[in-house]
NUMI-22062 format. One line per 8 residues: number of its first residue (from 1); their letters; for each residue x, z, y of C-alpha. Coordinates in Angstrom, 1 decimal, decimal comma, always signed. Example, Ala and Ser with C-alpha at 12.3 -4.5 7.8 and 13.67 -1.06 7.14 Angstrom:
2
1 = as = +12,3:+7,8:-4,5 | +13,7:+7,1:-1,1
***
This chain:
327
1 = mnplalva = +181,2:-0,6:+227,9 | +179,3:+1,9:+225,9 | +181,9:+4,2:+224,1 | +179,7:+4,8:+221,1 | +179,5:+1,0:+220,5 | +183,2:+0,9:+220,1 | +183,2:+4,0:+217,9 | +180,5:+2,4:+215,7
9 = figsffvs = +182,4:-0,9:+215,4 | +185,7:+0,6:+214,6 | +184,4:+3,5:+212,5 | +182,3:+1,2:+210,3 | +185,4:-0,2:+208,7 | +186,5:+3,3:+207,5 | +183,4:+5,5:+207,3 | +180,2:+3,6:+206,8
17 = lvgiicgh = +177,9:+6,4:+207,8 | +179,8:+6,8:+211,1 | +179,3:+3,1:+211,9 | +175,6:+3,2:+211,0 | +174,7:+6,4:+212,9 | +176,8:+5,6:+216,0 | +175,6:+2,0:+216,0 | +172,0:+3,0:+216,1
25 = ialkqtkr = +172,6:+5,5:+218,9 | +174,7:+3,0:+220,8 | +172,0:+0,3:+220,5 | +169,4:+2,6:+222,0 | +171,7:+3,6:+224,8 | +172,7:+0,0:+225,7 | +169,1:-1,1:+225,8 | +168,1:+1,9:+227,9
33 = dgtrgqgf = +171,1:+1,9:+230,3 | +171,9:-1,8:+230,3 | +175,5:-1,2:+229,6 | +177,7:-3,6:+227,7 | +178,6:-3,2:+224,1 | +175,4:-4,1:+222,4 | +177,3:-6,7:+220,2 | +179,8:-4,1:+219,1
41 = alagtiig = +177,0:-1,6:+218,3 | +175,1:-4,2:+216,3 | +178,2:-5,3:+214,5 | +179,2:-1,7:+213,7 | +175,7:-1,0:+212,3 | +175,7:-4,1:+210,1 | +179,2:-3,5:+208,8 | +178,4:+0,1:+208,2
49 = yvmlgvqv = +175,4:-0,9:+206,0 | +177,5:-3,5:+204,2 | +180,3:-1,0:+203,5 | +177,8:+1,6:+202,3 | +176,3:-0,9:+199,9 | +179,7:-1,8:+198,6 | +180,6:+1,9:+198,1 | +177,3:+2,6:+196,3
57 = ltaivliv = +177,8:-0,5:+194,0 | +181,4:+0,5:+193,3 | +180,3:+4,1:+192,4 | +177,6:+2,7:+190,0 | +180,1:+0,4:+188,3 | +182,6:+3,2:+188,0 | +180,0:+5,5:+186,4 | +178,9:+2,9:+183,9
65 = mlsvfgvt = +182,6:+2,1:+183,0 | +183,4:+5,8:+182,5 | +180,3:+6,3:+180,4 | +181,1:+3,3:+178,2 | +184,8:+4,4:+178,0 | +183,7:+8,0:+177,1 | +181,4:+6,8:+174,3 | +184,0:+4,5:+173,0
73 = mgalfsaa = +186,7:+7,1:+173,0 | +184,3:+9,6:+171,4 | +183,5:+7,2:+168,6 | +187,2:+6,5:+168,1 | +188,0:+10,2:+167,9 | +185,1:+10,8:+165,6 | +186,1:+8,0:+163,3 | +189,7:+9,2:+163,3
81 = esasrsae = +188,5:+12,8:+162,4 | +186,3:+11,5:+159,6 | +189,1:+9,4:+158,2 | +191,4:+12,4:+158,3 | +188,8:+14,6:+156,5 | +188,2:+11,9:+153,9 | +191,9:+11,7:+153,3 | +192,2:+15,4:+152,9
89 = gpdpfeap = +189,1:+15,8:+150,7 | +186,4:+18,4:+151,0 | +187,3:+21,9:+152,1 | +187,4:+23,9:+148,9 | +186,0:+27,1:+150,5 | +183,8:+26,1:+153,5 | +180,2:+25,3:+152,8 | +179,1:+21,9:+154,2
97 = dsdsrfgy = +176,8:+21,7:+157,2 | +173,5:+20,5:+155,7 | +169,9:+21,5:+155,4 | +169,9:+23,7:+152,3 | +167,6:+22,8:+149,4 | +167,7:+26,4:+148,4 | +165,8:+29,4:+149,7 | +167,1:+32,5:+151,4
105 = apenmlsg = +167,4:+34,5:+148,2 | +167,7:+33,7:+144,5 | +164,7:+34,3:+142,2 | +165,0:+37,3:+139,9 | +166,8:+39,5:+142,5 | +163,9:+41,1:+144,3 | +165,7:+44,4:+144,5 | +168,9:+42,8:+145,6
113 = gavfeegf = +170,3:+43,0:+142,1 | +169,6:+41,3:+138,7 | +168,2:+43,5:+135,9 | +169,5:+42,6:+132,4 | +167,2:+43,7:+129,6 | +167,6:+43,7:+125,8 | +169,2:+40,5:+124,7 | +170,7:+39,9:+128,2
121 = tvmptpal = +167,4:+38,4:+129,5 | +166,9:+38,8:+133,2 | +163,9:+40,7:+134,4 | +161,9:+38,0:+136,2 | +160,9:+38,5:+139,9 | +159,9:+36,3:+142,8 | +162,6:+35,5:+145,4 | +162,8:+37,8:+148,3
129 = aefedrva = +161,7:+36,4:+151,6 | +163,9:+36,8:+154,6 | +163,2:+40,1:+156,5 | +161,3:+41,3:+153,5 | +162,3:+44,8:+152,1 | +164,0:+44,9:+148,8 | +161,9:+46,4:+146,0 | +163,4:+48,8:+143,4
137 = pdvdrdal = +162,7:+47,8:+139,8 | +159,7:+49,5:+138,2 | +161,1:+52,0:+135,6 | +159,9:+54,8:+133,4 | +162,5:+57,5:+133,4 | +160,7:+59,7:+130,9 | +161,5:+57,2:+128,1 | +164,2:+54,9:+126,9
145 = pldvtvyv = +165,8:+52,6:+127,8 | +167,9:+54,2:+130,5 | +168,1:+52,3:+133,7 | +171,7:+51,8:+134,9 | +172,8:+50,1:+138,1 | +176,3:+49,0:+139,0 | +177,1:+48,1:+142,6 | +180,0:+45,7:+142,5
153 = dymcpacg = +182,3:+43,5:+144,7 | +183,8:+40,7:+142,7 | +187,1:+41,0:+144,6 | +187,3:+44,8:+144,1 | +190,3:+45,8:+141,9 | +188,6:+49,0:+140,9 | +185,5:+47,0:+139,8 | +187,8:+44,9:+137,6
161 = sfeqtygt = +189,3:+48,0:+136,1 | +185,9:+49,5:+135,5 | +184,8:+46,3:+133,7 | +187,9:+46,4:+131,4 | +187,1:+50,0:+130,6 | +183,4:+50,0:+130,2 | +182,2:+46,3:+130,2 | +182,1:+45,9:+126,4
169 = mledfvda = +180,3:+49,3:+126,0 | +177,7:+48,4:+128,5 | +177,2:+45,0:+126,9 | +176,6:+46,7:+123,6 | +174,1:+49,2:+125,1 | +172,2:+46,3:+126,8 | +172,2:+44,2:+123,7 | +170,8:+47,1:+121,6
177 = gditlqvy = +168,0:+47,8:+124,2 | +169,4:+51,3:+124,9 | +169,8:+50,6:+128,6 | +168,8:+48,1:+131,2 | +171,7:+47,1:+133,5 | +171,2:+46,1:+137,1 | +174,1:+44,3:+138,6 | +174,0:+44,6:+142,4
185 = plnfldsm = +176,6:+42,4:+144,1 | +178,0:+43,4:+147,5 | +180,6:+41,6:+149,8 | +182,6:+44,6:+151,1 | +185,9:+42,7:+150,7 | +185,2:+39,4:+152,3 | +187,8:+40,3:+154,9 | +190,4:+40,6:+152,2
193 = smggeyst = +190,3:+36,9:+151,1 | +192,1:+35,3:+154,1 | +189,0:+33,8:+155,5 | +187,8:+32,5:+152,1 | +184,9:+35,0:+152,0 | +185,4:+35,2:+148,3 | +183,2:+38,2:+147,7 | +180,2:+36,3:+149,1
201 = raanlfgc = +181,0:+33,1:+147,3 | +181,4:+34,9:+143,9 | +178,2:+36,8:+144,5 | +176,5:+33,6:+145,4 | +177,6:+32,0:+142,1 | +176,1:+35,0:+140,3 | +172,8:+34,5:+142,3 | +172,8:+30,8:+141,5
209 = lveqqpet = +173,0:+31,5:+137,8 | +170,5:+34,3:+137,9 | +168,0:+31,9:+139,4 | +168,8:+28,6:+137,6 | +170,3:+29,6:+134,2 | +169,7:+33,3:+133,8 | +170,8:+33,3:+130,2 | +174,4:+32,7:+131,4
217 = afaahgll = +174,5:+35,2:+134,3 | +175,6:+38,3:+132,3 | +178,6:+36,4:+130,8 | +179,5:+35,1:+134,2 | +179,4:+38,6:+135,7 | +181,9:+39,7:+133,1 | +184,2:+36,7:+133,6 | +184,3:+37,2:+137,4
225 = lspdvqpa = +185,8:+40,6:+136,8 | +188,1:+39,6:+134,0 | +191,9:+39,8:+134,7 | +192,3:+36,1:+134,0 | +189,7:+35,2:+136,7 | +189,5:+37,9:+139,3 | +191,7:+37,1:+142,3 | +194,0:+39,6:+144,0
233 = egteglta = +193,1:+41,0:+147,4 | +194,9:+39,1:+150,1 | +194,3:+35,7:+148,5 | +191,6:+33,1:+149,3 | +190,0:+33,6:+145,9 | +188,7:+30,9:+143,7 | +187,7:+27,5:+145,0 | +184,2:+26,1:+144,5
241 = delldvae = +185,5:+24,0:+141,6 | +187,1:+27,0:+140,0 | +183,8:+29,0:+140,3 | +182,0:+26,1:+138,6 | +184,6:+26,4:+135,8 | +183,7:+30,1:+135,5 | +180,0:+29,1:+135,2 | +180,8:+26,5:+132,6
249 = dagaivde = +182,9:+29,1:+130,6 | +179,9:+31,4:+130,7 | +177,8:+28,7:+129,0 | +176,2:+27,2:+132,1 | +175,5:+23,5:+132,4 | +177,1:+22,3:+135,6 | +174,4:+20,0:+136,8 | +173,7:+18,7:+140,4
257 = elegcvre = +171,5:+21,7:+141,2 | +174,1:+24,3:+140,2 | +177,0:+22,4:+141,8 | +175,0:+22,2:+145,1 | +174,2:+25,9:+145,0 | +177,8:+26,9:+144,5 | +179,2:+24,5:+147,1 | +176,5:+25,2:+149,8
265 = vpfddffd = +176,6:+29,0:+149,4 | +172,9:+29,3:+150,4 | +172,6:+33,0:+149,6 | +175,4:+34,3:+151,9 | +172,9:+35,9:+154,3 | +171,1:+37,5:+151,4 | +174,3:+39,2:+150,2 | +175,3:+40,2:+153,7
273 = entrvats = +172,0:+42,0:+153,9 | +172,5:+43,5:+150,4 | +175,6:+45,1:+151,7 | +174,1:+46,3:+154,9 | +171,1:+47,9:+153,1 | +173,2:+49,5:+150,5 | +175,7:+51,0:+153,0 | +173,3:+52,0:+155,8
281 = egmlgleg = +169,8:+52,5:+154,4 | +171,0:+53,6:+150,9 | +170,6:+52,7:+147,3 | +167,0:+52,1:+146,1 | +165,3:+54,1:+143,4 | +167,5:+57,2:+143,6 | +166,1:+60,5:+142,5 | +165,9:+62,6:+145,7
289 = gprpvsst = +165,8:+59,6:+148,1 | +168,3:+56,9:+149,2 | +172,0:+57,6:+149,5 | +174,4:+55,0:+150,9 | +177,1:+53,3:+148,9 | +180,6:+54,2:+150,1 | +182,7:+52,3:+147,6 | +182,6:+50,0:+144,6
297 = ptvvvngv = +182,0:+50,3:+141,8 | +179,2:+52,8:+142,2 | +177,2:+53,5:+139,0 | +173,7:+55,0:+138,9 | +172,2:+56,3:+135,7 | +168,4:+57,0:+135,7 | +168,4:+57,4:+139,4 | +171,4:+59,7:+139,6
305 = pwdqasdg = +174,9:+58,5:+140,7 | +177,5:+58,9:+138,0 | +180,5:+61,0:+139,1 | +183,3:+60,6:+136,6 | +185,0:+63,8:+137,9 | +181,9:+66,0:+137,0 | +180,1:+63,8:+134,5 | +183,0:+62,7:+132,4
313 = dleahllq = +183,3:+59,5:+130,5 | +180,5:+57,0:+131,2 | +179,7:+56,3:+127,5 | +179,5:+60,0:+126,7 | +177,4:+60,5:+129,8 | +174,9:+57,8:+128,8 | +174,6:+59,4:+125,3 | +174,0:+62,8:+126,8
321 = vqselqp = +171,2:+61,5:+129,1 | +169,7:+59,6:+126,2 | +169,6:+62,7:+124,0 | +167,8:+64,6:+126,8 | +165,0:+62,1:+126,6 | +164,7:+61,9:+122,8 | +162,3:+64,4:+121,1
***
């Protein structure tokens, strides 16, 4: 009796490949040597192939069943998650994942800020392209009006205090055509809004209005810094709905385009870059070259940063610079 024939026959019931391999070897040996066991070898080979086929078929069935089960469970979990989100309503802070209908930057903010001229009209500019350098406004510093820039973060308490002290005065100067006022929003304090990124979202509202309804942007700027509206540090800040209320209070029409702009926050990267440029590369248009912003508010008058400690009251300082330009 050929021993491999017995191994092939017995092994085929447990390990199909053992039965197949040993069966083939045993068949050759029994034919060559004339020993007994050819039947066991043949049976082991056949059983081995049958068992292998059964195992392969079983594996295929299991794979298909697991795939179907996985898809079904995924669909169930997805449906449950969607139902949960629908019940909870939209996240009041997080922008939805969607292809934005808006560009990288708002129109009329080529420098990074919006320049308000006499009558609170916004100086028109094309929108800045991504990776394009910001361009300082074209000004004539040998004549009036003065050009004034305010670097602001809408969650900054000092910016709110500055607005309460000087906001009405600056508004009067702009309205009279004595100065142009560039409002340059930054997002220094995003980390102070408990994940709400309020500085960015408020700046984005300003950008939306500057582009879509510029006649309302100056009023919105003042409202965002008013004590009744500006949130305290350490809070999430205003929701999208509340920001839209601010826009409406500023005289804006809350249409589909404005609502989409406020909810999608399309200009977040633009204001991130605003802050990076201002803090690392420096403020544009300064006399003597760029100088970085280190805090907000930072005020620049005709290319020279205003220092309250040395320059005194801002209104008096503006009148002094004006007098130096008048014949």
